[in-house]
C-alpha positions in Angstrom: -0.5 0.2 0.2 1.5 3.1 -0.6 1.7 5.8 1.9 0.3 9.4 1.6 3.1 12.4 0.7 2.4 15.3 2.8 3.2 19.0 1.9 4.6 21.6 4.3 4.4 25.4 3.2 6.2 28.5 4.7 6.6 32.0 3.3 9.0 33.0 6.1 12.2 31.4 8.0 11.1 28.5 9.8 10.5 24.4 11.0 9.1 22.6 8.6 9.2 19.5 10.7 10.9 18.0 14.2 12.0 14.7 13.5 12.8 11.9 11.0 11.9 12.6 7.6 12.1 12.1 3.7 11.5 15.2 1.2 10.7 14.1 -2.3 9.8 17.1 -3.8 10.5 21.0 -3.7 9.0 24.2 -5.1 8.8 27.4 -4.5 7.9 31.3 -5.7 10.6 33.8 -6.7 10.8 37.5 -7.8 13.5 36.3 -9.8 16.2 38.6 -7.8 19.7 38.5 -6.8 18.6 37.5 -2.7 16.4 34.3 -3.7 19.2 31.8 -2.2 16.7 29.0 -0.1 18.4 26.5 2.1 17.4 23.9 3.5 19.4 22.7 7.0 18.6 18.7 8.9 17.7 20.0 11.9 15.5 22.9 14.2 17.7 26.2 13.3 20.1 27.4 10.7 23.5 25.6 12.5 22.5 22.7 11.1 24.3 20.9 8.0 23.0 22.3 5.2 20.9 18.9 3.0 19.5 21.3 0.5 21.3 24.7 -0.6 19.2 26.4 -4.4 20.6 29.8 -6.0 17.4 31.3 -7.5 17.1 33.6 -9.7 14.4 32.6 -11.9 10.9 34.5 -11.2 8.1 32.3 -11.0 7.1 29.5 -9.4 9.8 26.1 -9.9 9.1 22.5 -9.2 11.2 19.4 -8.4 11.4 16.3 -7.7 14.5 14.6 -5.6 15.1 11.0 -7.7 16.4 8.0 -5.6 13.1 8.0 -3.5 13.9 11.5 -2.1 16.7 13.2 0.7 16.4 11.9 4.3 16.4 15.0 7.0 17.7 12.9 10.8 16.1 15.4 12.9 14.5 17.5 11.1 13.9 20.7 8.1 14.7 24.4 8.8 14.2 26.6 5.7 15.9 29.5 4.9 14.0 30.9 2.5 15.8 34.0 1.2 14.0 36.2 -0.8 12.0 33.8 -2.1 8.6 34.3 -1.7 7.4 30.8 -0.8 8.3 28.1 -0.2 6.6 24.5 -0.6 8.2 20.8 0.4 6.4 17.1 0.3 7.2 14.7 2.6 6.4 11.4 3.6 7.8 9.8 6.8 
């Protein structure tokens, strides 16, 4: 039986999830400015290891899936959205 995929959305720097989780996909909205530098940390603060870092300058909505079953975050996901308008992640435990 397939397990549900959950989406988590933010438009500010925030903890998106606490505990171990698998991220399957990602989308963001951007105005296309050079400050749109998004970082996802494994942890509950911006001091944990950076698991995903994106320099974004494309205006609009950008979405992508993570291959090979996704990316595991061991202790949680903290998102620094930089200058992006919003970030949504797709996760499954």
